[in-house]
KEVO-591246 format. One record per atom (N, C-alpha, C): residue number from 1; residue in three letters; chain; x, y, z. Coordinates in Angstrom, 1 decimal. Example, Ala and Ser with C-alpha at 12.3 -4.5 7.8 and 13.67 -1.06 7.14 Angstrom:
<rs>
- 1	ALA	A	13.2	-5.7	7.8
- 1	ALA	A	12.3	-4.5	7.8
- 1	ALA	A	13.2	-3.3	7.8
- 2	SER	A	12.8	-2.2	7.1
- 2	SER	A	13.7	-1.1	7.1
- 2	SER	A	12.9	0.0	7.9
</rs>
This chain:
<rs>
- 1	GLN	A	-78.3	-46.4	11.0
- 1	GLN	A	-78.0	-44.8	11.1
- 1	GLN	A	-77.5	-44.5	12.5
- 2	VAL	A	-76.5	-43.9	12.5
- 2	VAL	A	-76.1	-43.7	14.0
- 2	VAL	A	-75.7	-42.1	14.1
- 3	GLY	A	-75.6	-41.6	15.2
- 3	GLY	A	-75.5	-40.2	15.3
- 3	GLY	A	-74.5	-39.7	16.3
- 4	SER	A	-73.8	-40.9	17.0
- 4	SER	A	-72.7	-40.8	18.0
- 4	SER	A	-71.8	-42.1	17.9
- 5	ILE	A	-70.8	-41.8	18.5
- 5	ILE	A	-69.6	-42.9	18.6
- 5	ILE	A	-70.4	-44.2	19.4
- 6	SER	A	-71.2	-43.9	20.5
- 6	SER	A	-71.8	-45.0	21.5
- 6	SER	A	-72.6	-45.6	20.6
- 7	GLU	A	-73.5	-45.0	19.7
- 7	GLU	A	-74.5	-45.7	18.7
- 7	GLU	A	-73.8	-46.7	17.8
- 8	ALA	A	-72.7	-45.9	17.3
- 8	ALA	A	-71.7	-46.8	16.1
- 8	ALA	A	-71.4	-47.8	17.1
- 9	LYS	A	-70.8	-47.9	18.0
- 9	LYS	A	-70.3	-49.2	18.8
- 9	LYS	A	-71.2	-50.0	19.0
- 10	GLU	A	-72.4	-49.8	19.1
- 10	GLU	A	-73.7	-50.8	19.2
- 10	GLU	A	-74.0	-51.4	18.0
- 11	ALA	A	-74.0	-50.7	17.0
- 11	ALA	A	-74.1	-51.0	15.6
- 11	ALA	A	-73.1	-51.9	15.0
- 12	ILE	A	-71.9	-52.1	15.5
- 12	ILE	A	-70.7	-53.0	15.3
- 12	ILE	A	-70.8	-53.9	15.6
- 13	ARG	A	-71.3	-53.9	17.2
- 13	ARG	A	-71.6	-55.2	18.0
- 13	ARG	A	-72.5	-55.9	17.5
- 14	HIS	A	-73.6	-55.3	16.8
- 14	HIS	A	-74.7	-56.1	16.0
- 14	HIS	A	-74.3	-56.9	14.7
- 15	LYS	A	-73.2	-56.3	14.3
- 15	LYS	A	-72.5	-56.9	13.2
- 15	LYS	A	-73.5	-56.4	11.9
- 16	VAL	A	-73.5	-55.1	11.7
- 16	VAL	A	-74.7	-54.6	10.8
- 16	VAL	A	-73.9	-54.6	9.2
- 17	ASP	A	-74.5	-54.5	8.0
- 17	ASP	A	-73.9	-54.6	6.8
- 17	ASP	A	-73.2	-53.4	6.6
- 18	ALA	A	-73.5	-52.1	7.0
- 18	ALA	A	-72.9	-50.7	7.0
- 18	ALA	A	-73.5	-50.1	7.8
- 19	ILE	A	-72.9	-48.7	8.1
- 19	ILE	A	-73.2	-47.8	9.0
- 19	ILE	A	-73.1	-46.5	8.5
- 20	ILE	A	-74.4	-45.8	8.5
- 20	ILE	A	-74.5	-44.4	8.1
- 20	ILE	A	-74.3	-43.5	9.3
- 21	CYS	A	-73.5	-42.8	9.2
- 21	CYS	A	-73.0	-41.7	10.3
- 21	CYS	A	-73.7	-40.2	9.9
- 22	GLN	A	-74.9	-40.2	10.6
- 22	GLN	A	-75.5	-38.8	10.2
- 22	GLN	A	-75.2	-37.6	11.0
- 23	GLY	A	-74.4	-36.7	10.9
- 23	GLY	A	-73.9	-35.6	11.4
- 23	GLY	A	-75.0	-34.7	11.7
- 24	SER	A	-74.9	-33.8	12.8
- 24	SER	A	-75.8	-32.7	13.3
- 24	SER	A	-76.3	-31.7	12.0
- 25	GLU	A	-75.5	-32.0	10.9
- 25	GLU	A	-75.9	-31.1	10.0
- 25	GLU	A	-77.1	-31.6	9.0
- 26	ALA	A	-77.5	-32.6	9.3
- 26	ALA	A	-78.3	-33.3	8.6
- 26	ALA	A	-79.8	-32.9	8.8
- 27	GLY	A	-80.6	-32.8	7.2
- 27	GLY	A	-81.7	-32.1	7.4
- 27	GLY	A	-83.2	-33.0	8.0
- 28	GLY	A	-82.7	-34.1	8.0
- 28	GLY	A	-84.0	-34.9	8.6
- 28	GLY	A	-83.7	-35.4	10.0
- 29	HIS	A	-84.5	-36.2	10.4
- 29	HIS	A	-84.6	-36.8	12.0
- 29	HIS	A	-83.0	-37.1	12.6
- 30	GLY	A	-82.5	-36.7	13.6
- 30	GLY	A	-81.2	-37.1	14.0
- 30	GLY	A	-81.0	-36.7	15.3
- 31	LEU	A	-80.0	-36.9	16.0
- 31	LEU	A	-79.6	-37.4	17.3
- 31	LEU	A	-79.6	-35.2	17.5
- 32	ARG	A	-79.9	-35.0	18.6
- 32	ARG	A	-80.1	-33.7	19.1
- 32	ARG	A	-78.8	-32.9	18.9
- 33	ARG	A	-78.4	-31.8	18.4
- 33	ARG	A	-77.0	-31.1	18.2
- 33	ARG	A	-76.0	-31.4	19.3
- 34	GLU	A	-76.8	-31.2	20.6
- 34	GLU	A	-75.7	-31.3	21.8
- 34	GLU	A	-75.4	-32.6	22.0
- 35	LEU	A	-76.1	-33.7	21.5
- 35	LEU	A	-75.7	-34.9	21.9
- 35	LEU	A	-74.9	-35.6	20.5
- 36	GLY	A	-74.9	-35.1	19.5
- 36	GLY	A	-74.3	-35.8	18.4
- 36	GLY	A	-73.1	-34.9	17.8
- 37	SER	A	-72.4	-35.2	16.7
- 37	SER	A	-71.3	-34.8	16.1
- 37	SER	A	-71.5	-34.3	14.9
- 38	SER	A	-70.5	-33.6	14.2
- 38	SER	A	-70.5	-33.1	12.8
- 38	SER	A	-70.4	-34.3	12.2
- 39	THR	A	-70.9	-34.4	10.7
- 39	THR	A	-70.7	-35.5	9.9
- 39	THR	A	-69.5	-36.0	9.6
- 40	MET	A	-68.5	-35.1	9.3
- 40	MET	A	-67.1	-35.5	8.7
- 40	MET	A	-66.4	-36.2	9.9
- 41	ALA	A	-66.6	-35.3	11.2
- 41	ALA	A	-65.9	-35.9	12.5
- 41	ALA	A	-66.3	-37.3	12.8
- 42	LEU	A	-67.7	-37.5	12.8
- 42	LEU	A	-68.2	-38.8	13.2
- 42	LEU	A	-67.9	-39.6	12.2
- 43	ALA	A	-68.0	-39.5	10.9
- 43	ALA	A	-67.8	-40.7	10.0
- 43	ALA	A	-66.1	-41.1	10.0
- 44	SER	A	-65.4	-39.9	10.3
- 44	SER	A	-64.0	-40.4	10.2
- 44	SER	A	-63.7	-41.1	11.7
- 45	GLN	A	-64.2	-40.9	12.8
- 45	GLN	A	-63.9	-41.6	13.8
- 45	GLN	A	-64.4	-43.2	13.6
- 46	VAL	A	-65.6	-43.3	13.2
- 46	VAL	A	-66.2	-44.6	13.1
- 46	VAL	A	-65.6	-45.5	11.9
- 47	SER	A	-65.1	-44.9	11.1
- 47	SER	A	-64.3	-45.5	9.9
- 47	SER	A	-63.1	-46.1	10.6
- 48	LYS	A	-62.4	-45.5	11.6
- 48	LYS	A	-61.2	-45.9	12.2
- 48	LYS	A	-61.7	-47.0	13.2
- 49	MET	A	-62.9	-47.2	13.4
- 49	MET	A	-63.0	-48.0	14.7
- 49	MET	A	-63.5	-49.8	13.8
- 50	THR	A	-63.7	-49.6	12.6
- 50	THR	A	-64.4	-50.8	12.0
- 50	THR	A	-63.9	-51.1	10.6
- 51	THR	A	-64.1	-52.3	10.0
- 51	THR	A	-63.9	-52.5	8.4
- 51	THR	A	-65.4	-52.8	7.8
- 52	ILE	A	-66.3	-52.4	8.6
- 52	ILE	A	-67.8	-52.3	8.0
- 52	ILE	A	-67.7	-51.1	7.0
- 53	PRO	A	-68.6	-51.3	6.1
- 53	PRO	A	-68.7	-49.8	5.1
- 53	PRO	A	-69.3	-48.7	5.9
- 54	VAL	A	-68.5	-47.7	5.9
- 54	VAL	A	-69.2	-46.5	6.7
- 54	VAL	A	-69.5	-45.5	5.5
- 55	LEU	A	-70.6	-44.8	5.7
- 55	LEU	A	-71.3	-43.6	4.8
- 55	LEU	A	-71.7	-42.2	5.9
- 56	ALA	A	-71.1	-41.2	5.3
- 56	ALA	A	-71.4	-39.9	5.7
- 56	ALA	A	-72.8	-39.4	5.3
- 57	ALA	A	-73.7	-38.7	6.3
- 57	ALA	A	-75.0	-38.2	5.9
- 57	ALA	A	-75.1	-36.9	6.5
- 58	GLY	A	-75.2	-35.9	5.8
- 58	GLY	A	-75.7	-34.6	6.8
- 58	GLY	A	-74.8	-33.6	6.2
- 59	GLY	A	-75.3	-32.5	5.5
- 59	GLY	A	-74.8	-31.4	5.1
- 59	GLY	A	-73.8	-31.8	3.7
- 60	ILE	A	-74.4	-32.8	3.1
- 60	ILE	A	-73.2	-33.1	1.9
- 60	ILE	A	-74.2	-32.7	0.9
- 61	VAL	A	-73.8	-31.5	0.1
- 61	VAL	A	-74.6	-31.1	-1.0
- 61	VAL	A	-74.0	-30.8	-2.4
- 62	ASN	A	-72.8	-30.8	-2.3
- 62	ASN	A	-72.2	-30.8	-3.7
- 62	ASN	A	-71.0	-31.6	-3.9
- 63	GLY	A	-70.3	-31.7	-5.1
- 63	GLY	A	-69.1	-32.3	-5.2
- 63	GLY	A	-68.1	-32.4	-4.1
- 64	LYS	A	-67.9	-30.9	-3.7
- 64	LYS	A	-66.7	-30.9	-2.8
- 64	LYS	A	-67.1	-31.7	-1.4
- 65	HIS	A	-68.3	-31.4	-1.2
- 65	HIS	A	-68.6	-32.3	0.2
- 65	HIS	A	-68.7	-33.8	0.0
- 66	LEU	A	-69.0	-34.2	-1.0
- 66	LEU	A	-68.9	-35.4	-1.5
- 66	LEU	A	-67.6	-35.9	-1.3
- 67	ALA	A	-66.6	-35.2	-2.0
- 67	ALA	A	-65.0	-35.5	-2.1
- 67	ALA	A	-64.4	-35.7	-0.7
- 68	SER	A	-65.1	-34.6	0.2
- 68	SER	A	-64.4	-34.7	1.6
- 68	SER	A	-64.9	-35.8	2.5
- 69	ALA	A	-65.9	-36.2	2.2
- 69	ALA	A	-66.6	-37.6	2.8
- 69	ALA	A	-65.8	-38.9	2.2
- 70	LEU	A	-65.5	-38.7	1.1
- 70	LEU	A	-64.5	-39.9	0.7
- 70	LEU	A	-63.1	-40.0	1.2
- 71	CYS	A	-62.9	-39.1	1.6
- 71	CYS	A	-61.4	-38.8	2.2
- 71	CYS	A	-61.3	-39.4	3.6
- 72	VAL	A	-62.6	-39.4	4.2
- 72	VAL	A	-62.7	-40.0	5.7
- 72	VAL	A	-63.5	-41.4	5.8
- 73	CYS	A	-64.4	-41.7	4.7
- 73	CYS	A	-65.1	-43.0	5.0
- 73	CYS	A	-65.3	-43.5	3.6
- 74	ASP	A	-66.4	-44.4	3.4
- 74	ASP	A	-66.4	-45.0	2.3
- 74	ASP	A	-67.6	-44.6	1.2
- 75	GLY	A	-68.1	-43.5	1.6
- 75	GLY	A	-69.5	-42.9	0.5
- 75	GLY	A	-70.0	-42.1	1.5
- 76	ALA	A	-71.4	-41.5	0.7
- 76	ALA	A	-72.3	-40.6	1.3
- 76	ALA	A	-73.5	-41.2	1.2
- 77	SER	A	-74.5	-40.6	1.9
- 77	SER	A	-75.9	-40.7	1.8
- 77	SER	A	-76.4	-39.5	1.7
- 78	MET	A	-77.2	-39.0	0.7
- 78	MET	A	-77.8	-37.8	0.6
- 78	MET	A	-79.1	-37.8	0.5
- 79	GLY	A	-80.0	-36.7	1.1
- 79	GLY	A	-81.3	-36.7	0.9
- 79	GLY	A	-82.0	-35.7	0.7
- 80	THR	A	-81.8	-34.7	1.7
- 80	THR	A	-82.3	-33.3	1.6
- 80	THR	A	-81.9	-32.5	0.3
- 81	ARG	A	-80.8	-32.8	-0.2
- 81	ARG	A	-80.2	-32.4	-1.4
- 81	ARG	A	-81.0	-32.8	-2.8
- 82	PHE	A	-81.3	-34.1	-2.7
- 82	PHE	A	-82.2	-34.4	-3.9
- 82	PHE	A	-83.4	-34.0	-3.7
- 83	TRP	A	-84.1	-33.5	-2.7
- 83	TRP	A	-85.3	-33.0	-2.8
- 83	TRP	A	-85.3	-31.8	-3.7
- 84	ALA	A	-84.2	-31.2	-3.6
- 84	ALA	A	-84.1	-29.6	-4.3
- 84	ALA	A	-83.5	-29.8	-5.6
- 85	THR	A	-83.7	-31.0	-6.5
- 85	THR	A	-83.5	-31.0	-7.5
- 85	THR	A	-84.7	-30.9	-8.5
- 86	LYS	A	-84.5	-30.7	-9.8
- 86	LYS	A	-85.6	-30.5	-10.7
- 86	LYS	A	-86.5	-31.5	-11.0
- 87	GLU	A	-86.0	-32.7	-10.8
- 87	GLU	A	-86.9	-33.9	-10.9
- 87	GLU	A	-87.9	-34.3	-9.7
- 88	SER	A	-87.3	-33.4	-8.4
- 88	SER	A	-88.2	-33.6	-7.5
- 88	SER	A	-89.7	-33.0	-7.5
- 89	ILE	A	-90.6	-33.6	-6.6
- 89	ILE	A	-91.9	-32.9	-6.6
- 89	ILE	A	-92.0	-31.7	-5.5
- 90	GLY	A	-90.8	-31.4	-5.1
- 90	GLY	A	-90.8	-30.5	-4.1
- 90	GLY	A	-91.1	-29.1	-5.0
- 91	ASN	A	-91.7	-27.9	-3.9
- 91	ASN	A	-92.1	-26.8	-4.4
- 91	ASN	A	-90.6	-26.1	-4.7
- 92	PRO	A	-90.8	-25.5	-6.1
- 92	PRO	A	-89.8	-24.9	-6.7
- 92	PRO	A	-89.4	-23.6	-5.9
- 93	LYS	A	-90.2	-22.8	-5.2
- 93	LYS	A	-89.5	-21.6	-4.7
- 93	LYS	A	-88.9	-22.2	-3.4
- 94	LEU	A	-89.4	-23.0	-2.6
- 94	LEU	A	-88.6	-23.6	-1.5
- 94	LEU	A	-87.2	-24.3	-1.9
- 95	GLN	A	-87.3	-25.0	-3.0
- 95	GLN	A	-86.0	-25.6	-3.2
- 95	GLN	A	-84.9	-24.5	-3.7
- 96	GLN	A	-85.4	-23.4	-4.5
- 96	GLN	A	-84.6	-22.2	-4.6
- 96	GLN	A	-83.9	-21.8	-3.3
- 97	GLU	A	-85.0	-21.5	-2.4
- 97	GLU	A	-84.5	-21.0	-1.3
- 97	GLU	A	-83.2	-22.0	-0.5
- 98	LEU	A	-83.6	-23.4	-0.7
- 98	LEU	A	-82.8	-24.3	0.0
- 98	LEU	A	-81.3	-24.1	-0.6
- 99	ILE	A	-81.3	-24.0	-1.8
- 99	ILE	A	-80.0	-24.2	-2.6
- 99	ILE	A	-79.1	-22.8	-2.6
- 100	LYS	A	-79.8	-21.8	-2.4
- 100	LYS	A	-79.3	-20.5	-2.4
- 100	LYS	A	-77.9	-20.3	-1.7
- 101	ASP	A	-77.1	-19.3	-2.2
- 101	ASP	A	-75.7	-19.1	-1.3
- 101	ASP	A	-76.3	-18.7	0.2
- 102	ASN	A	-75.7	-19.3	1.2
- 102	ASN	A	-75.9	-18.9	2.5
- 102	ASN	A	-77.1	-19.3	3.2
- 103	SER	A	-77.6	-20.4	2.6
- 103	SER	A	-79.3	-20.7	2.8
- 103	SER	A	-78.9	-21.6	4.4
- 104	CYS	A	-77.9	-21.9	4.7
- 104	CYS	A	-77.8	-22.7	5.9
- 104	CYS	A	-77.8	-21.6	7.0
- 105	ASP	A	-77.7	-20.2	6.8
- 105	ASP	A	-78.3	-19.3	7.9
- 105	ASP	A	-79.6	-19.3	7.9
- 106	ASP	A	-80.4	-19.9	7.1
- 106	ASP	A	-81.8	-19.5	7.0
- 106	ASP	A	-82.4	-20.9	7.6
- 107	VAL	A	-81.7	-22.1	7.9
- 107	VAL	A	-82.3	-23.6	8.3
- 107	VAL	A	-82.1	-23.6	9.8
- 108	VAL	A	-83.1	-23.9	10.1
- 108	VAL	A	-83.4	-24.3	11.6
- 108	VAL	A	-84.0	-25.6	12.0
- 109	ARG	A	-83.5	-26.3	13.2
- 109	ARG	A	-84.1	-27.6	13.6
- 109	ARG	A	-85.1	-27.3	14.7
- 110	THR	A	-86.4	-28.1	14.4
- 110	THR	A	-87.5	-27.7	15.2
- 110	THR	A	-88.0	-29.0	15.7
- 111	THR	A	-88.8	-28.8	16.7
- 111	THR	A	-89.4	-30.2	17.0
- 111	THR	A	-91.0	-30.2	17.0
- 112	MET	A	-91.3	-28.6	16.4
- 112	MET	A	-92.7	-28.6	15.9
- 112	MET	A	-93.7	-29.6	15.3
- 113	PHE	A	-92.8	-30.1	14.3
- 113	PHE	A	-93.4	-31.1	13.4
- 113	PHE	A	-93.8	-32.4	14.4
- 114	ASP	A	-92.8	-32.7	15.0
- 114	ASP	A	-93.0	-34.1	15.7
- 114	ASP	A	-94.1	-33.8	17.0
- 115	GLN	A	-94.1	-32.8	17.6
- 115	GLN	A	-95.1	-32.3	18.4
- 115	GLN	A	-96.3	-32.6	18.0
- 116	ILE	A	-96.8	-32.1	16.7
- 116	ILE	A	-97.9	-32.1	15.7
- 116	ILE	A	-98.3	-33.8	15.5
- 117	GLN	A	-97.4	-34.3	15.3
- 117	GLN	A	-97.3	-35.7	14.6
- 117	GLN	A	-97.3	-36.6	15.9
- 118	ASN	A	-96.8	-36.4	17.4
- 118	ASN	A	-97.3	-37.0	18.3
- 118	ASN	A	-98.6	-36.9	19.0
- 119	GLU	A	-99.3	-35.7	18.5
- 119	GLU	A	-100.3	-35.6	19.0
- 119	GLU	A	-101.6	-36.4	18.1
- 120	LEU	A	-101.2	-36.6	16.9
- 120	LEU	A	-102.1	-37.3	15.9
- 120	LEU	A	-101.9	-38.8	15.7
- 121	SER	A	-100.8	-39.1	16.3
- 121	SER	A	-100.4	-40.6	16.1
- 121	SER	A	-100.2	-41.5	17.1
- 122	SER	A	-100.4	-42.5	17.3
- 122	SER	A	-100.2	-43.4	18.3
- 122	SER	A	-98.8	-43.9	18.3
- 123	ILE	A	-97.8	-43.6	17.4
- 123	ILE	A	-96.6	-44.0	17.5
- 123	ILE	A	-95.7	-42.7	17.5
- 124	MET	A	-95.2	-42.3	18.8
- 124	MET	A	-94.6	-41.3	19.2
- 124	MET	A	-93.0	-41.4	18.6
- 125	TRP	A	-92.4	-40.1	18.2
- 125	TRP	A	-91.2	-39.9	17.7
- 125	TRP	A	-90.2	-39.7	19.0
- 126	PRO	A	-89.4	-40.6	19.4
- 126	PRO	A	-88.6	-40.7	20.4
- 126	PRO	A	-87.7	-39.8	20.8
- 127	HIS	A	-87.5	-39.5	22.0
- 127	HIS	A	-86.1	-38.8	22.7
- 127	HIS	A	-85.3	-39.6	22.4
- 128	PRO	A	-84.0	-39.1	22.2
- 128	PRO	A	-83.6	-37.7	22.2
- 128	PRO	A	-83.2	-37.3	20.8
- 129	TYR	A	-83.9	-37.9	19.7
- 129	TYR	A	-83.7	-37.4	18.2
- 129	TYR	A	-84.6	-36.4	18.3
- 130	HIS	A	-84.2	-35.4	17.4
- 130	HIS	A	-84.9	-34.1	16.8
- 130	HIS	A	-85.6	-34.1	15.8
- 131	SER	A	-86.2	-33.3	15.4
- 131	SER	A	-87.3	-33.0	14.2
- 131	SER	A	-86.4	-33.0	13.3
- 132	VAL	A	-87.3	-32.4	11.9
- 132	VAL	A	-86.5	-32.1	10.9
- 132	VAL	A	-86.1	-30.7	10.8
- 133	GLY	A	-85.4	-30.5	10.0
- 133	GLY	A	-84.8	-28.8	9.6
- 133	GLY	A	-86.2	-28.1	9.0
- 134	ALA	A	-85.9	-27.0	9.0
- 134	ALA	A	-86.9	-26.1	8.5
- 134	ALA	A	-86.4	-24.9	8.0
- 135	LEU	A	-87.0	-24.3	6.6
- 135	LEU	A	-86.4	-23.0	6.4
- 135	LEU	A	-87.2	-21.8	7.4
- 136	ARG	A	-86.3	-20.9	7.7
- 136	ARG	A	-87.0	-20.0	8.6
- 136	ARG	A	-87.7	-19.0	7.9
- 137	ASN	A	-88.8	-18.3	8.5
- 137	ASN	A	-89.5	-17.6	7.6
- 137	ASN	A	-89.2	-16.1	7.4
</rs>
């Protein structure tokens, strides 16, 4: 999984089997927004650099987004969107908040969860990666 062109070049150099291009819209841990690129821009650029399969990840929540990804790369990797399905064990109220219209206005990226984890664990989450997204209260 890469968050920048420089990381993609390193992955290509190591002859990986596939590259997941995680854009700054992603809900999970990823490269800080000021260092990363948007999902479609990153996946499109990396696809032009290699014949290795490239998947887009981040902000892909419906069929239109998947179709967009397939226009610029080989596929998509979705995570947070599946958390919001009825089959998931996620909190139903939070799931509805996540999938409502304009929910992206209510999502913030925070390092708070990593700060707590880093205090409790001997394995620290490394810089320059950001913590997960959270719904604004």
